[in-house]
N, C-alpha and C positions, 0 to 999 in steps of 0.2 A: 743715254736715251733708252726708254723702254722699248719693248718689241713692236708696239704700234704707234709710237710717237715719232713725229717728223721734226720736232724741234725740242730744244732744251733751254731753260733760262740759266744765264750765267751772271752771278753777282760779282761786281768789281768794286772794291773799296779803295778810294784814292785819298791818301794822306800826304799833306805837304809839310816838309821839314825845313828848318833853317838850322843846319848843323844837326844837333840831336833834339832840338825843340820843335814841337808840333806847332804849326802856324794855322790858325783857324780850326774849323771842324772838318773831320773826314767827310767825304762825299761818297755816296753809294750810287752806282750805275747798274742797271739791270739790262743785260743784253739778251736777245733771243737768237740762238744759233740754229740754223736749219741744215738738215742733211740733204744733199743733192740727190733726189730720188733716182735719177738716171745712173748715178755712180754707186748706188747702194742696192738697187733691186737685184735679187738673186737671179741666176740663170737656172731655168727649170725646163725639163723635158720629161715626157712620159711615154711609155709604150704599153700597149695592151695586146696580148696574144692569147688566142684560144688554145688550150692544151688538151682538150678532149679529142682524141683521135677519131671518134665516131662522128662528131659534128664537123670536124675539118674534112673528113671523107665525104660527107654530104654536101658541104658548101664549096669544097675545092680550095679553100684558103683558111687562114687562121685569124682573119679579122672580121668575119661575118658572125653576128650573134644570132643564135636560135634561142628565143625566149624560154627561160627555165631549164635549158639543157647545157649550155656552155660552162666550162671551167676556165675563167680568164686569169692569166698571169699579168699582174700589174707591176710595173717597175718605174719608179720615179727617180730621176737624177736631178739633184738640186745642189748648186754651188753658191755659197754665200760670198759676199765681198767685204773688203775693208775690215777684216777681223771679226765679222759677225758670224753667227752659226745658225744652222737650221734647227729649230727646236721642236717642230711638230710636222707630221705628215698626216693628211686626212683625205682619203679617197672615198667617195660615196657613189653608189650606183643603185638607185631604188632604195630598198631597205638594207642593202649590204654596205658594210663600212670596213675600211682598212686604215690602220693608223701607223703603218710602218712603210718604209721606202719601197719594199717589194713584198709580194705575197699573192695569194690566190683567192679568187671570188668564185664560189660555186653556184650553179643554178641562177645565173644572171637573168634578171627579168626586165631590165631597161637597157637602152643603149644611148 
């Protein structure tokens, strides 16, 4: 199955034999197999922490955003299931984008 597909078609060809002689014509069956979403959905968590010592001193914690001032560390933890793999990370905050599992976003303008 592809990354966004929840089902796949399976073609089965059934041929009847009498010894080594084919009897009749082969019959084709098309089956549609589905992935059980609850068994395949990855486990995902994220943490966002302000690493700017000036803004954390002002707010008293590392989770409050001061528009345009913070430097946020973003860490995404994702675990695929059943032999799948995580192929892409995409974190967006306003005009800022991050495409890795962890990194920094400076001058965060949205929360």
